[in-house]
Backbone and ligand atoms as CSV (ligand in chain L), in Angstrom:
chain,resi,resn,atom,element,x,y,z
A,1,MET,N,N,-10.326,23.120,-12.677
A,1,MET,CA,C,-11.121,21.938,-13.085
A,1,MET,C,C,-10.207,20.821,-13.630
A,2,ILE,N,N,-10.547,19.615,-13.413
A,2,ILE,CA,C,-9.698,18.489,-13.764
A,2,ILE,C,C,-10.399,17.786,-14.941
A,3,GLY,N,N,-9.618,17.247,-15.845
A,3,GLY,CA,C,-10.198,16.585,-17.036
A,3,GLY,C,C,-10.778,15.223,-16.697
A,4,LYS,N,N,-11.628,14.736,-17.610
A,4,LYS,CA,C,-12.398,13.499,-17.430
A,4,LYS,C,C,-11.419,12.268,-17.259
A,5,LYS,N,N,-10.418,12.202,-18.191
A,5,LYS,CA,C,-9.474,11.048,-18.170
A,5,LYS,C,C,-8.735,10.988,-16.828
A,6,MET,N,N,-8.292,12.161,-16.356
A,6,MET,CA,C,-7.528,12.204,-15.110
A,6,MET,C,C,-8.508,11.882,-13.956
A,7,THR,N,N,-9.683,12.422,-13.990
A,7,THR,CA,C,-10.649,12.070,-12.920
A,7,THR,C,C,-10.918,10.597,-12.869
A,8,ASP,N,N,-11.121,9.964,-13.988
A,8,ASP,CA,C,-11.299,8.498,-13.968
A,8,ASP,C,C,-10.154,7.796,-13.419
A,9,ALA,N,N,-8.965,8.132,-13.808
A,9,ALA,CA,C,-7.742,7.486,-13.324
A,9,ALA,C,C,-7.576,7.695,-11.815
A,10,LEU,N,N,-7.906,8.815,-11.306
A,10,LEU,CA,C,-7.668,9.043,-9.837
A,10,LEU,C,C,-8.810,8.382,-9.097
A,11,ASN,N,N,-10.002,8.356,-9.587
A,11,ASN,CA,C,-11.062,7.566,-8.936
A,11,ASN,C,C,-10.657,6.039,-8.895
A,12,LEU,N,N,-10.179,5.571,-9.962
A,12,LEU,CA,C,-9.769,4.159,-10.078
A,12,LEU,C,C,-8.717,3.924,-8.983
A,13,GLN,N,N,-7.671,4.795,-8.897
A,13,GLN,CA,C,-6.606,4.560,-7.951
A,13,GLN,C,C,-7.085,4.773,-6.533
A,14,MET,N,N,-8.021,5.659,-6.327
A,14,MET,CA,C,-8.609,5.796,-4.937
A,14,MET,C,C,-9.211,4.459,-4.467
A,15,ASN,N,N,-9.944,3.902,-5.378
A,15,ASN,CA,C,-10.589,2.581,-5.019
A,15,ASN,C,C,-9.577,1.472,-4.890
A,16,ARG,N,N,-8.498,1.555,-5.683
A,16,ARG,CA,C,-7.473,0.525,-5.488
A,16,ARG,C,C,-6.797,0.716,-4.105
A,17,GLU,N,N,-6.643,1.914,-3.663
A,17,GLU,CA,C,-6.021,2.169,-2.364
A,17,GLU,C,C,-6.872,1.679,-1.242
A,18,PHE,N,N,-8.206,1.780,-1.370
A,18,PHE,CA,C,-9.092,1.163,-0.438
A,18,PHE,C,C,-8.881,-0.338,-0.369
A,19,PHE,N,N,-8.728,-0.884,-1.600
A,19,PHE,CA,C,-8.431,-2.391,-1.621
A,19,PHE,C,C,-7.129,-2.693,-0.932
A,20,ASN,N,N,-6.057,-1.860,-1.185
A,20,ASN,CA,C,-4.810,-2.036,-0.599
A,20,ASN,C,C,-4.885,-2.118,0.952
A,21,SER,N,N,-5.761,-1.219,1.480
A,21,SER,CA,C,-5.913,-1.146,2.932
A,21,SER,C,C,-6.536,-2.528,3.468
A,22,ARG,N,N,-7.434,-3.014,2.734
A,22,ARG,CA,C,-8.070,-4.284,3.114
A,22,ARG,C,C,-7.116,-5.469,2.901
A,23,LEU,N,N,-6.291,-5.347,1.924
A,23,LEU,CA,C,-5.309,-6.426,1.687
A,23,LEU,C,C,-4.338,-6.487,2.875
A,24,TYR,N,N,-3.862,-5.314,3.327
A,24,TYR,CA,C,-2.879,-5.342,4.493
A,24,TYR,C,C,-3.528,-5.706,5.764
A,25,LEU,N,N,-4.841,-5.287,5.919
A,25,LEU,CA,C,-5.579,-5.690,7.091
A,25,LEU,C,C,-5.741,-7.221,7.081
A,26,SER,N,N,-5.922,-7.757,5.982
A,26,SER,CA,C,-6.068,-9.175,5.795
A,26,SER,C,C,-4.759,-9.896,6.155
A,27,MET,N,N,-3.711,-9.331,5.761
A,27,MET,CA,C,-2.380,-9.902,6.136
A,27,MET,C,C,-2.191,-9.740,7.652
A,28,ALA,N,N,-2.632,-8.640,8.229
A,28,ALA,CA,C,-2.538,-8.493,9.675
A,28,ALA,C,C,-3.300,-9.561,10.418
A,29,ALA,N,N,-4.479,-9.867,9.883
A,29,ALA,CA,C,-5.319,-10.937,10.451
A,29,ALA,C,C,-4.569,-12.337,10.305
A,30,TYR,N,N,-4.003,-12.476,9.199
A,30,TYR,CA,C,-3.220,-13.745,8.992
A,30,TYR,C,C,-2.058,-13.834,10.025
A,31,PHE,N,N,-1.396,-12.789,10.245
A,31,PHE,CA,C,-0.271,-12.844,11.221
A,31,PHE,C,C,-0.804,-13.014,12.647
A,32,GLU,N,N,-1.958,-12.454,12.945
A,32,GLU,CA,C,-2.597,-12.715,14.231
A,32,GLU,C,C,-2.832,-14.136,14.417
A,33,SER,N,N,-3.295,-14.815,13.325
A,33,SER,CA,C,-3.544,-16.262,13.488
A,33,SER,C,C,-2.320,-17.060,13.638
A,34,LEU,N,N,-1.128,-16.536,13.392
A,34,LEU,CA,C,0.136,-17.207,13.641
A,34,LEU,C,C,0.722,-16.816,14.959
A,35,ASN,N,N,0.004,-15.944,15.701
A,35,ASN,CA,C,0.503,-15.356,16.975
A,35,ASN,C,C,1.771,-14.556,16.760
A,36,MET,N,N,1.865,-13.910,15.561
A,36,MET,CA,C,2.978,-13.022,15.219
A,36,MET,C,C,2.382,-11.547,15.356
A,37,SER,N,N,2.324,-11.136,16.629
A,37,SER,CA,C,1.571,-9.868,16.790
A,37,SER,C,C,2.374,-8.666,16.305
A,38,GLY,N,N,3.737,-8.731,16.201
A,38,GLY,CA,C,4.507,-7.706,15.754
A,38,GLY,C,C,4.298,-7.463,14.221
A,39,ALA,N,N,4.358,-8.582,13.486
A,39,ALA,CA,C,4.116,-8.540,12.009
A,39,ALA,C,C,2.637,-8.039,11.760
A,40,ALA,N,N,1.669,-8.500,12.633
A,40,ALA,CA,C,0.282,-8.100,12.534
A,40,ALA,C,C,0.228,-6.536,12.690
A,41,GLN,N,N,0.951,-6.047,13.703
A,41,GLN,CA,C,0.898,-4.600,13.933
A,41,GLN,C,C,1.533,-3.855,12.743
A,42,TRP,N,N,2.597,-4.394,12.203
A,42,TRP,CA,C,3.233,-3.774,11.005
A,42,TRP,C,C,2.222,-3.651,9.863
A,43,MET,N,N,1.543,-4.752,9.667
A,43,MET,CA,C,0.572,-4.795,8.490
A,43,MET,C,C,-0.620,-3.889,8.824
A,44,ALA,N,N,-1.058,-3.834,10.049
A,44,ALA,CA,C,-2.216,-2.968,10.444
A,44,ALA,C,C,-1.855,-1.474,10.208
A,45,ALA,N,N,-0.545,-1.183,10.560
A,45,ALA,CA,C,-0.128,0.244,10.308
A,45,ALA,C,C,-0.002,0.477,8.794
A,46,GLN,N,N,0.325,-0.511,8.062
A,46,GLN,CA,C,0.308,-0.302,6.610
A,46,GLN,C,C,-1.065,-0.112,6.092
A,47,ALA,N,N,-2.057,-0.927,6.588
A,47,ALA,CA,C,-3.416,-0.719,6.211
A,47,ALA,C,C,-3.916,0.689,6.465
A,48,GLN,N,N,-3.554,1.227,7.591
A,48,GLN,CA,C,-3.997,2.540,7.941
A,48,GLN,C,C,-3.405,3.574,6.997
A,49,GLU,N,N,-2.163,3.369,6.599
A,49,GLU,CA,C,-1.522,4.282,5.633
A,49,GLU,C,C,-2.194,4.230,4.277
A,50,GLU,N,N,-2.643,3.004,3.869
A,50,GLU,CA,C,-3.309,2.856,2.591
A,50,GLU,C,C,-4.630,3.674,2.600
A,51,THR,N,N,-5.307,3.638,3.734
A,51,THR,CA,C,-6.561,4.428,3.770
A,51,THR,C,C,-6.197,5.882,3.653
A,52,GLY,N,N,-5.096,6.307,4.235
A,52,GLY,CA,C,-4.653,7.648,4.070
A,52,GLY,C,C,-4.349,8.011,2.581
A,53,HIS,N,N,-3.849,7.040,1.857
A,53,HIS,CA,C,-3.560,7.237,0.404
A,53,HIS,C,C,-4.869,7.450,-0.340
A,54,ALA,N,N,-5.849,6.656,-0.010
A,54,ALA,CA,C,-7.121,6.776,-0.684
A,54,ALA,C,C,-7.743,8.155,-0.378
A,55,MET,N,N,-7.615,8.587,0.923
A,55,MET,CA,C,-8.168,9.822,1.260
A,55,MET,C,C,-7.484,11.052,0.667
A,56,ARG,N,N,-6.154,10.830,0.401
A,56,ARG,CA,C,-5.350,11.865,-0.294
A,56,ARG,C,C,-5.905,12.135,-1.657
A,57,LEU,N,N,-6.215,11.018,-2.327
A,57,LEU,CA,C,-6.804,11.062,-3.686
A,57,LEU,C,C,-8.166,11.607,-3.652
A,58,TYR,N,N,-9.002,11.141,-2.630
A,58,TYR,CA,C,-10.349,11.723,-2.447
A,58,TYR,C,C,-10.392,13.229,-2.295
A,59,ASN,N,N,-9.465,13.689,-1.503
A,59,ASN,CA,C,-9.356,15.136,-1.194
A,59,ASN,C,C,-8.945,15.877,-2.446
A,60,HIS,N,N,-7.981,15.323,-3.186
A,60,HIS,CA,C,-7.560,16.039,-4.449
A,60,HIS,C,C,-8.751,16.113,-5.407
A,61,LEU,N,N,-9.483,15.080,-5.561
A,61,LEU,CA,C,-10.658,15.080,-6.416
A,61,LEU,C,C,-11.648,16.127,-5.952
A,62,ARG,N,N,-11.872,16.126,-4.609
A,62,ARG,CA,C,-12.836,17.095,-4.041
A,62,ARG,C,C,-12.398,18.494,-4.262
A,63,GLU,N,N,-11.176,18.793,-4.032
A,63,GLU,CA,C,-10.649,20.153,-4.191
A,63,GLU,C,C,-10.670,20.620,-5.609
A,64,ARG,N,N,-10.606,19.688,-6.554
A,64,ARG,CA,C,-10.573,20.053,-7.956
A,64,ARG,C,C,-11.988,20.032,-8.573
A,65,GLY,N,N,-13.005,19.847,-7.733
A,65,GLY,CA,C,-14.336,19.845,-8.257
A,65,GLY,C,C,-14.759,18.685,-9.093
A,66,ALA,N,N,-14.095,17.545,-8.876
A,66,ALA,CA,C,-14.443,16.358,-9.656
A,66,ALA,C,C,-15.467,15.490,-8.923
A,67,ARG,N,N,-16.208,14.724,-9.695
A,67,ARG,CA,C,-17.161,13.813,-9.094
A,67,ARG,C,C,-16.406,12.618,-8.549
A,68,ILE,N,N,-16.574,12.328,-7.256
A,68,ILE,CA,C,-15.866,11.215,-6.592
A,68,ILE,C,C,-16.806,9.983,-6.660
A,69,LEU,N,N,-16.246,8.861,-7.147
A,69,LEU,CA,C,-17.049,7.674,-7.334
A,69,LEU,C,C,-16.477,6.462,-6.554
A,70,LEU,N,N,-17.085,6.088,-5.481
A,70,LEU,CA,C,-16.650,4.937,-4.715
A,70,LEU,C,C,-17.153,3.678,-5.391
A,71,ALA,N,N,-16.307,2.666,-5.472
A,71,ALA,CA,C,-16.778,1.408,-6.145
A,71,ALA,C,C,-16.681,0.244,-5.169
A,72,ALA,N,N,-17.280,-0.852,-5.555
A,72,ALA,CA,C,-17.177,-2.033,-4.662
A,72,ALA,C,C,-15.669,-2.417,-4.534
A,73,VAL,N,N,-15.312,-2.843,-3.315
A,73,VAL,CA,C,-13.898,-3.218,-3.064
A,73,VAL,C,C,-13.884,-4.766,-3.002
A,74,GLU,N,N,-13.055,-5.346,-3.887
A,74,GLU,CA,C,-13.062,-6.838,-3.921
A,74,GLU,C,C,-12.447,-7.421,-2.639
A,75,ALA,N,N,-12.852,-8.646,-2.318
A,75,ALA,CA,C,-12.329,-9.281,-1.098
A,75,ALA,C,C,-10.875,-9.597,-1.292
A,76,PRO,N,N,-9.983,-9.338,-0.337
A,76,PRO,CA,C,-8.571,-9.621,-0.472
A,76,PRO,C,C,-8.382,-11.134,-0.176
A,77,PRO,N,N,-7.194,-11.681,-0.534
A,77,PRO,CA,C,-6.870,-12.987,-0.157
A,77,PRO,C,C,-6.806,-13.098,1.404
A,78,THR,N,N,-7.016,-14.254,2.003
A,78,THR,CA,C,-7.034,-14.357,3.406
A,78,THR,C,C,-5.956,-15.307,4.005
A,79,GLN,N,N,-5.224,-15.960,3.126
A,79,GLN,CA,C,-4.268,-16.926,3.561
A,79,GLN,C,C,-3.043,-16.950,2.736
A,80,TRP,N,N,-1.870,-17.072,3.315
A,80,TRP,CA,C,-0.603,-17.184,2.636
A,80,TRP,C,C,0.097,-18.450,3.141
A,81,ASP,N,N,1.072,-18.922,2.373
A,81,ASP,CA,C,1.656,-20.209,2.739
A,81,ASP,C,C,2.622,-20.050,3.930
A,82,SER,N,N,3.096,-18.898,4.172
A,82,SER,CA,C,4.125,-18.650,5.209
A,82,SER,C,C,4.329,-17.148,5.426
A,83,PRO,N,N,4.985,-16.743,6.518
A,83,PRO,CA,C,5.274,-15.336,6.735
A,83,PRO,C,C,6.090,-14.838,5.481
A,84,LEU,N,N,7.010,-15.594,5.021
A,84,LEU,CA,C,7.797,-15.163,3.829
A,84,LEU,C,C,6.892,-14.900,2.631
A,85,ALA,N,N,5.933,-15.842,2.420
A,85,ALA,CA,C,5.059,-15.700,1.256
A,85,ALA,C,C,4.252,-14.389,1.395
A,86,ALA,N,N,3.818,-14.115,2.603
A,86,ALA,CA,C,2.910,-12.850,2.812
A,86,ALA,C,C,3.756,-11.621,2.500
A,87,PHE,N,N,4.985,-11.623,3.085
A,87,PHE,CA,C,5.819,-10.354,2.783
A,87,PHE,C,C,6.205,-10.283,1.313
A,88,GLU,N,N,6.420,-11.430,0.742
A,88,GLU,CA,C,6.819,-11.356,-0.732
A,88,GLU,C,C,5.646,-10.899,-1.579
A,89,ALA,N,N,4.405,-11.299,-1.185
A,89,ALA,CA,C,3.165,-10.798,-1.847
A,89,ALA,C,C,3.071,-9.334,-1.646
A,90,ALA,N,N,3.402,-8.828,-0.373
A,90,ALA,CA,C,3.257,-7.413,-0.110
A,90,ALA,C,C,4.268,-6.646,-1.007
A,91,TYR,N,N,5.482,-7.172,-1.087
A,91,TYR,CA,C,6.463,-6.484,-1.893
A,91,TYR,C,C,6.077,-6.412,-3.346
A,92,GLU,N,N,5.624,-7.580,-3.885
A,92,GLU,CA,C,5.215,-7.589,-5.290
A,92,GLU,C,C,4.063,-6.686,-5.547
A,93,HIS,N,N,3.125,-6.624,-4.557
A,93,HIS,CA,C,1.999,-5.763,-4.710
A,93,HIS,C,C,2.468,-4.256,-4.775
A,94,GLU,N,N,3.388,-3.910,-3.955
A,94,GLU,CA,C,3.878,-2.493,-3.955
A,94,GLU,C,C,4.574,-2.157,-5.285
A,95,CYS,N,N,5.293,-3.102,-5.865
A,95,CYS,CA,C,5.941,-2.863,-7.190
A,95,CYS,C,C,4.899,-2.652,-8.222
A,96,LYS,N,N,3.739,-3.368,-8.114
A,96,LYS,CA,C,2.624,-3.090,-9.042
A,96,LYS,C,C,2.025,-1.742,-8.873
A,97,VAL,N,N,1.818,-1.366,-7.613
A,97,VAL,CA,C,1.264,-0.035,-7.289
A,97,VAL,C,C,2.161,1.087,-7.918
A,98,SER,N,N,3.513,0.864,-7.729
A,98,SER,CA,C,4.386,1.880,-8.251
A,98,SER,C,C,4.248,2.031,-9.790
A,99,ARG,N,N,4.036,0.962,-10.496
A,99,ARG,CA,C,3.773,1.048,-11.937
A,99,ARG,C,C,2.483,1.734,-12.242
A,100,GLN,N,N,1.523,1.540,-11.321
A,100,GLN,CA,C,0.216,2.263,-11.527
A,100,GLN,C,C,0.471,3.788,-11.409
A,101,PHE,N,N,1.234,4.211,-10.455
A,101,PHE,CA,C,1.396,5.597,-10.290
A,101,PHE,C,C,2.299,6.135,-11.500
A,102,ASP,N,N,3.159,5.400,-12.033
A,102,ASP,CA,C,3.913,5.812,-13.184
A,102,ASP,C,C,3.018,6.122,-14.336
A,103,GLU,N,N,1.998,5.215,-14.474
A,103,GLU,CA,C,1.043,5.384,-15.568
A,103,GLU,C,C,0.190,6.726,-15.362
A,104,HIS,N,N,-0.194,6.877,-14.092
A,104,HIS,CA,C,-0.985,8.088,-13.843
A,104,HIS,C,C,-0.123,9.328,-14.097
A,105,MET,N,N,1.135,9.263,-13.787
A,105,MET,CA,C,2.006,10.419,-13.984
A,105,MET,C,C,2.181,10.739,-15.494
A,106,ALA,N,N,2.287,9.674,-16.316
A,106,ALA,CA,C,2.379,9.864,-17.750
A,106,ALA,C,C,1.159,10.494,-18.239
A,107,LEU,N,N,-0.019,10.041,-17.708
A,107,LEU,CA,C,-1.275,10.755,-18.181
A,107,LEU,C,C,-1.339,12.180,-17.767
A,108,ALA,N,N,-0.951,12.478,-16.427
A,108,ALA,CA,C,-1.022,13.830,-16.038
A,108,ALA,C,C,-0.113,14.764,-16.853
A,109,GLN,N,N,1.022,14.207,-17.231
A,109,GLN,CA,C,1.964,15.013,-18.047
A,109,GLN,C,C,1.393,15.295,-19.465
A,110,SER,N,N,0.753,14.280,-20.024
A,110,SER,CA,C,0.192,14.436,-21.340
A,110,SER,C,C,-0.985,15.376,-21.289
A,111,GLU,N,N,-1.685,15.436,-20.180
A,111,GLU,CA,C,-2.811,16.351,-20.030
A,111,GLU,C,C,-2.421,17.708,-19.527
A,112,LYS,N,N,-1.098,17.927,-19.285
A,112,LYS,CA,C,-0.572,19.090,-18.681
A,112,LYS,C,C,-1.357,19.492,-17.432
A,113,ASP,N,N,-1.637,18.519,-16.567
A,113,ASP,CA,C,-2.388,18.736,-15.304
A,113,ASP,C,C,-1.355,18.899,-14.244
A,114,TYR,N,N,-0.870,20.124,-14.004
A,114,TYR,CA,C,0.275,20.329,-13.113
A,114,TYR,C,C,-0.034,20.110,-11.686
A,115,ALA,N,N,-1.274,20.402,-11.241
A,115,ALA,CA,C,-1.633,20.106,-9.906
A,115,ALA,C,C,-1.634,18.600,-9.553
A,116,THR,N,N,-2.061,17.859,-10.552
A,116,THR,CA,C,-2.038,16.369,-10.340
A,116,THR,C,C,-0.635,15.865,-10.395
A,117,ILE,N,N,0.216,16.491,-11.177
A,117,ILE,CA,C,1.634,16.063,-11.228
A,117,ILE,C,C,2.276,16.240,-9.844
A,118,VAL,N,N,1.926,17.373,-9.181
A,118,VAL,CA,C,2.531,17.616,-7.805
A,118,VAL,C,C,1.984,16.563,-6.872
A,119,LEU,N,N,0.731,16.229,-6.965
A,119,LEU,CA,C,0.145,15.191,-6.080
A,119,LEU,C,C,0.826,13.852,-6.344
A,120,LEU,N,N,1.006,13.512,-7.626
A,120,LEU,CA,C,1.554,12.195,-7.994
A,120,LEU,C,C,3.030,12.155,-7.592
A,121,GLN,N,N,3.717,13.275,-7.600
A,121,GLN,CA,C,5.131,13.245,-7.192
A,121,GLN,C,C,5.212,12.689,-5.804
A,122,TRP,N,N,4.304,13.127,-4.872
A,122,TRP,CA,C,4.281,12.656,-3.475
A,122,TRP,C,C,4.130,11.113,-3.462
A,123,PHE,N,N,3.181,10.640,-4.333
A,123,PHE,CA,C,2.876,9.236,-4.244
A,123,PHE,C,C,4.122,8.414,-4.830
A,124,ILE,N,N,4.786,9.003,-5.850
A,124,ILE,CA,C,5.903,8.260,-6.404
A,124,ILE,C,C,7.046,8.136,-5.379
A,125,ASN,N,N,7.263,9.145,-4.577
A,125,ASN,CA,C,8.259,9.150,-3.519
A,125,ASN,C,C,7.851,8.159,-2.468
A,126,GLU,N,N,6.555,8.201,-2.149
A,126,GLU,CA,C,6.012,7.325,-1.080
A,126,GLU,C,C,6.185,5.844,-1.507
A,127,GLN,N,N,6.050,5.590,-2.779
A,127,GLN,CA,C,6.215,4.127,-3.302
A,127,GLN,C,C,7.658,3.683,-3.017
A,128,VAL,N,N,8.624,4.597,-3.227
A,128,VAL,CA,C,10.014,4.250,-2.957
A,128,VAL,C,C,10.143,3.832,-1.540
A,129,GLU,N,N,9.520,4.618,-0.641
A,129,GLU,CA,C,9.544,4.349,0.799
A,129,GLU,C,C,8.808,3.045,1.197
A,130,GLU,N,N,7.841,2.682,0.365
A,130,GLU,CA,C,7.105,1.449,0.686
A,130,GLU,C,C,7.763,0.203,0.210
A,131,GLU,N,N,8.406,0.326,-0.978
A,131,GLU,CA,C,9.076,-0.899,-1.511
A,131,GLU,C,C,10.256,-1.319,-0.761
A,132,ALA,N,N,11.089,-0.285,-0.370
A,132,ALA,CA,C,12.377,-0.640,0.233
A,132,ALA,C,C,12.255,-1.381,1.547
A,133,PRO,N,N,11.488,-0.914,2.611
A,133,PRO,CA,C,11.435,-1.663,3.837
A,133,PRO,C,C,10.713,-2.997,3.665
A,134,THR,N,N,9.750,-3.127,2.700
A,134,THR,CA,C,9.151,-4.451,2.560
A,134,THR,C,C,10.133,-5.420,2.031
A,135,ASP,N,N,10.922,-5.018,1.013
A,135,ASP,CA,C,11.915,-5.877,0.484
A,135,ASP,C,C,12.937,-6.289,1.525
A,136,ALA,N,N,13.312,-5.365,2.363
A,136,ALA,CA,C,14.296,-5.577,3.436
A,136,ALA,C,C,13.692,-6.640,4.441
A,137,ILE,N,N,12.470,-6.640,4.686
A,137,ILE,CA,C,11.901,-7.654,5.526
A,137,ILE,C,C,11.932,-9.071,4.835
A,138,VAL,N,N,11.610,-9.030,3.591
A,138,VAL,CA,C,11.692,-10.298,2.821
A,138,VAL,C,C,13.087,-10.880,2.932
A,139,GLN,N,N,14.090,-10.047,2.727
A,139,GLN,CA,C,15.481,-10.526,2.776
A,139,GLN,C,C,15.832,-11.036,4.154
A,140,LYS,N,N,15.342,-10.410,5.247
A,140,LYS,CA,C,15.620,-10.804,6.567
A,140,LYS,C,C,14.989,-12.197,6.843
A,141,ILE,N,N,13.736,-12.377,6.404
A,141,ILE,CA,C,13.036,-13.622,6.682
A,141,ILE,C,C,13.805,-14.767,5.855
A,142,LYS,N,N,14.275,-14.472,4.734
A,142,LYS,CA,C,15.051,-15.473,3.936
A,142,LYS,C,C,16.318,-15.828,4.748
A,143,MET,N,N,17.018,-14.837,5.337
A,143,MET,CA,C,18.209,-15.113,6.115
A,143,MET,C,C,17.878,-15.969,7.343
A,144,ILE,N,N,16.779,-15.629,7.979
A,144,ILE,CA,C,16.410,-16.324,9.198
A,144,ILE,C,C,16.085,-17.767,8.893
A,145,GLY,N,N,15.472,-18.053,7.807
A,145,GLY,CA,C,15.109,-19.486,7.365
A,145,GLY,C,C,14.283,-20.135,8.438
A,146,ASP,N,N,14.647,-21.281,8.849
A,146,ASP,CA,C,13.772,-22.028,9.863
A,146,ASP,C,C,14.122,-21.767,11.342
A,147,ASN,N,N,14.916,-20.701,11.562
A,147,ASN,CA,C,15.291,-20.427,12.868
A,147,ASN,C,C,14.181,-19.688,13.692
A,148,LYS,N,N,13.479,-20.386,14.583
A,148,LYS,CA,C,12.316,-19.863,15.282
A,148,LYS,C,C,12.708,-18.667,16.156
A,149,GLY,N,N,13.853,-18.773,16.725
A,149,GLY,CA,C,14.343,-17.558,17.586
A,149,GLY,C,C,14.457,-16.344,16.732
A,150,GLY,N,N,15.025,-16.520,15.566
A,150,GLY,CA,C,15.220,-15.364,14.644
A,150,GLY,C,C,13.913,-14.740,14.245
A,151,LEU,N,N,12.952,-15.634,13.939
A,151,LEU,CA,C,11.578,-15.085,13.582
A,151,LEU,C,C,10.964,-14.341,14.688
A,152,PHE,N,N,11.150,-14.840,15.946
A,152,PHE,CA,C,10.603,-14.235,17.181
A,152,PHE,C,C,11.217,-12.787,17.264
A,153,MET,N,N,12.513,-12.713,17.059
A,153,MET,CA,C,13.211,-11.463,17.233
A,153,MET,C,C,12.690,-10.467,16.118
A,154,LEU,N,N,12.538,-10.944,14.966
A,154,LEU,CA,C,12.050,-10.091,13.873
A,154,LEU,C,C,10.663,-9.631,14.156
A,155,ASP,N,N,9.826,-10.495,14.653
A,155,ASP,CA,C,8.406,-10.132,15.000
A,155,ASP,C,C,8.433,-8.990,16.011
A,156,ARG,N,N,9.288,-9.132,16.937
A,156,ARG,CA,C,9.371,-8.097,18.037
A,156,ARG,C,C,9.805,-6.765,17.390
A,157,ALA,N,N,10.780,-6.748,16.505
A,157,ALA,CA,C,11.265,-5.527,15.872
A,157,ALA,C,C,10.095,-4.962,14.979
A,158,LEU,N,N,9.342,-5.786,14.381
A,158,LEU,CA,C,8.270,-5.238,13.462
A,158,LEU,C,C,7.229,-4.507,14.275
A,159,SER,N,N,7.053,-4.894,15.586
A,159,SER,CA,C,6.034,-4.260,16.368
A,159,SER,C,C,6.303,-2.787,16.678
A,160,GLU,N,N,7.617,-2.434,16.397
A,160,GLU,CA,C,7.958,-1.010,16.628
A,160,GLU,C,C,7.431,-0.044,15.599
A,161,ARG,N,N,6.960,-0.537,14.492
A,161,ARG,CA,C,6.511,0.374,13.416
A,161,ARG,C,C,5.401,1.287,13.930
A,162,LYS,N,N,5.487,2.545,13.548
A,162,LYS,CA,C,4.462,3.540,13.822
A,162,LYS,C,C,3.872,3.999,12.498
A,163,THR,N,N,2.618,4.418,12.631
A,163,THR,CA,C,2.091,4.946,11.330
A,163,THR,C,C,2.542,6.391,11.171
A,164,LYS,N,N,2.638,6.741,9.898
A,164,LYS,CA,C,3.144,8.066,9.598
A,164,LYS,C,C,2.064,9.150,9.865
A,165,GLY,N,N,0.854,8.690,9.985
A,165,GLY,CA,C,-0.242,9.640,10.234
A,165,GLY,C,C,-0.738,10.388,9.018
L,1,FEO,FE1,FE,-0.845,3.066,-1.403
L,1,FEO,FE2,FE,1.145,0.874,-0.821
L,1,FEO,O1,O,0.140,1.763,-2.159
């Protein structure tokens, strides 16, 4: 059985992850509007992974006999000033999510909830894997600057992203 505080925290995070999925799908739609289909595909793959994160939390709550509570998901932004602004927003968002998981881990440790600690360890590793490539793309777009050819090449490279499943 899982404690009330931990249940509330994981329900909150599950709902946040559903928001994350919608945020990235909204970024995918933004890139579609710019005819940057590679970046759109990259963001759509990220959206799919975020749903996977939500379901990982859902399944943990289910397996621990907790009451799962789905909440309303707020509407994500729909517009960014530039491809750079969108990827910067994605990177900043992932840094925020990393801090959220750090807080959950601190709670799990104080509650001595070892099963949740194991689950959160996966998420903390996953956050490292999410921050690094997003920041790398930000740096590449900064390097490319106003070079349309460079942006075209980057868009093509981004289309190669596959979901982890
Ligand atoms: Fe599931 Fe990218 O946070």
